[in-house]
C-alpha positions as CSV (number, residue, x, y, z in Angstrom):
1,M,0.2,0.3,0.0
2,K,0.8,3.2,-1.2
3,A,1.4,6.1,2.0
4,L,-1.5,8.5,1.1
5,R,-0.6,12.1,0.7
6,E,-2.8,15.3,0.9
7,G,-4.9,15.8,-2.4
8,D,-4.9,12.0,-2.9
9,F,-8.4,10.5,-3.7
10,I,-9.5,7.5,-1.5
11,T,-12.4,5.2,-2.1
12,I,-14.9,4.5,1.5
13,Q,-16.1,1.4,2.3
14,S,-18.5,0.3,5.0
15,Y,-19.8,-2.6,5.8
16,K,-21.9,-4.8,8.3
17,H,-20.5,-7.0,11.3
18,D,-21.8,-9.7,8.9
19,G,-19.1,-8.6,5.7
20,S,-21.8,-7.7,3.5
21,L,-21.1,-4.2,1.6
22,H,-23.4,-1.7,3.2
23,R,-22.1,1.6,1.2
24,T,-19.5,2.9,-0.7
25,W,-18.0,6.5,-1.2
26,R,-15.7,7.2,-4.1
27,D,-13.4,9.5,-4.9
28,T,-13.1,11.1,-1.4
29,M,-10.3,13.7,-1.4
30,V,-7.3,13.1,1.6
31,L,-6.4,16.4,3.4
32,K,-4.4,15.0,5.8
33,T,-3.2,11.7,7.3
34,N,-1.1,10.4,9.9
35,E,-1.1,7.5,11.6
36,N,-4.1,7.0,13.9
37,S,-6.6,9.5,11.6
38,I,-7.2,10.7,8.6
39,I,-9.2,13.7,7.6
40,G,-11.1,14.2,4.0
41,V,-13.8,16.1,1.8
42,N,-16.3,14.3,-0.3
43,D,-17.9,16.7,-2.0
44,H,-20.6,15.7,-4.7
45,T,-19.4,12.0,-4.7
46,L,-20.5,9.2,-5.9
47,V,-22.8,7.2,-3.6
48,T,-23.7,3.5,-4.1
49,E,-25.8,1.8,-2.3
50,S,-25.8,-2.5,-1.3
51,D,-28.5,-2.7,-3.3
52,E,-26.7,-1.0,-6.1
53,R,-28.7,2.4,-5.9
54,R,-26.5,5.8,-6.3
55,W,-26.6,9.0,-5.2
56,V,-24.2,12.1,-5.3
57,T,-23.8,13.9,-2.1
58,R,-25.1,17.5,-2.7
59,E,-22.8,19.7,-0.1
60,P,-19.7,19.6,0.5
61,A,-18.8,17.8,3.8
62,I,-15.7,17.4,5.4
63,V,-15.0,13.4,6.9
64,Y,-12.7,12.2,9.7
65,F,-11.9,8.7,10.5
66,H,-9.9,7.7,13.3
67,K,-8.2,4.3,14.2
68,K,-8.8,4.5,17.9
69,Y,-12.1,5.4,18.3
70,W,-15.1,3.5,17.4
71,F,-16.6,6.4,15.9
72,N,-16.6,8.4,12.8
73,I,-17.7,12.4,11.6
74,I,-18.9,13.9,8.8
75,A,-19.6,17.7,8.8
76,M,-21.6,18.6,6.0
77,I,-21.6,22.1,5.0
78,R,-25.1,23.9,4.3
79,D,-25.7,27.2,3.9
80,N,-27.8,27.1,6.9
81,G,-24.8,26.1,8.8
82,V,-23.0,22.7,9.4
83,S,-24.4,19.4,10.3
84,Y,-23.1,16.0,11.8
85,Y,-23.7,12.9,11.2
86,C,-21.2,10.5,13.4
87,N,-22.0,6.4,12.5
88,L,-20.5,4.5,15.6
89,A,-18.3,2.5,13.8
90,S,-14.9,0.4,13.8
91,P,-11.7,1.8,14.1
92,Y,-11.1,1.9,10.2
93,T,-8.8,0.0,8.2
94,I,-6.5,0.9,5.2
95,D,-5.6,-1.5,2.0
96,D,-5.3,-0.6,-2.1
97,E,-8.8,-0.7,-2.7
98,A,-10.2,1.7,0.7
99,L,-11.0,2.7,3.4
100,K,-13.1,0.2,5.5
101,Y,-14.9,0.1,8.4
102,I,-17.9,-1.4,10.1
103,D,-21.0,0.2,10.6
104,Y,-22.6,-0.2,14.0
105,D,-26.4,1.1,12.7
106,L,-26.4,3.7,15.7
107,D,-25.5,7.5,14.8
108,V,-25.7,10.4,16.6
109,K,-27.1,13.7,14.5
110,V,-26.1,17.3,15.7
111,F,-28.1,20.0,13.4
112,P,-26.9,23.4,13.3
113,D,-28.4,24.8,16.2
114,G,-27.2,22.3,18.0
115,E,-29.5,20.0,18.9
116,K,-28.3,15.9,18.9
117,R,-30.2,12.9,18.1
118,L,-29.4,9.8,19.2
119,L,-30.8,7.7,15.8
120,D,-31.4,4.4,14.5
121,A,-31.5,2.5,17.8
122,E,-34.1,0.2,17.0
123,E,-32.3,-0.8,13.8
124,Y,-29.2,-1.2,16.0
125,E,-30.9,-3.7,18.3
126,R,-32.3,-5.6,15.0
127,H,-29.3,-6.3,14.0
128,K,-27.1,-6.9,17.7
129,E,-29.8,-10.1,17.6
130,Q,-29.4,-10.8,14.2
131,M,-25.6,-10.6,13.5
132,N,-24.5,-11.4,17.3
133,Y,-23.0,-8.5,18.0
134,S,-20.6,-9.3,21.6
135,P,-21.2,-7.9,24.4
136,Q,-18.1,-6.5,24.2
137,I,-19.0,-4.5,21.0
138,D,-21.7,-3.7,22.7
139,Y,-20.2,-2.3,25.9
140,I,-17.7,-0.5,23.5
141,L,-20.4,1.1,21.3
142,K,-22.2,2.6,24.2
143,E,-18.4,3.9,25.7
144,N,-18.2,5.7,22.7
145,V,-21.5,7.5,22.2
146,K,-20.3,9.1,25.8
147,I,-16.9,10.3,24.2
148,L,-18.5,11.0,21.4
149,V,-21.2,13.5,23.0
150,D,-18.3,14.8,25.3
151,W,-16.5,15.9,22.1
152,I,-19.7,17.4,21.1
153,K,-20.4,19.4,24.3
154,N,-16.7,20.4,24.6
155,E,-16.5,21.7,20.4
156,R,-13.4,19.1,20.2
157,G,-12.0,18.1,17.0
158,P,-14.3,18.6,14.2
159,F,-17.0,19.9,16.5
160,S,-15.0,23.4,16.2
161,E,-15.8,25.9,14.0
162,E,-12.5,26.7,13.2
163,Y,-11.6,22.6,12.9
164,I,-14.4,22.8,9.8
165,K,-13.0,25.9,8.5
166,I,-9.2,25.2,8.5
167,W,-10.1,22.2,6.7
168,Y,-13.1,23.6,4.3
169,D,-10.3,26.0,3.1
170,R,-7.4,23.4,2.3
171,Y,-9.6,21.7,-0.1
172,H,-10.0,24.9,-1.8
173,Q,-6.5,25.6,-1.9
174,L,-5.9,22.0,-3.6
175,K,-9.1,21.9,-5.5
176,Q,-7.2,24.9,-6.9
177,N,-3.9,23.0,-7.9
């Protein structure tokens, strides 16, 4: 696997716990990478669902993936402010094909006015039974919801205005090259 550099494009693939492909994003631009995390941007990115339906993202979004935390964060930059969609998911891995992670159904959405909503709890409970999530995975995910909520409350990392401005500006610089 060659080292990723800023300005490179990668594919992102999310899977379900049973190994089935869930969703694919083509051509995410890498803005920064280090040993533990990748920051990228999607802007009118082609998304393919597991049932082959395709759609294109509507607005630019800064994406954040980490090798230690069991969540990833999508900051969607909209006219009325930044909305966040946070997937409770395994830490990412990366190979020659794509950046990959397992999506564990639970999501936290943060609206521009700061309202937070936990989404898909029923889907999580259903898949936990169907796909036999271990008690350890259940515990890890619930602990990572707490970490995520703490980040949101304290405007850590992707939840700070400055972070979004820095990486959105960097995207525009790279796009011009």
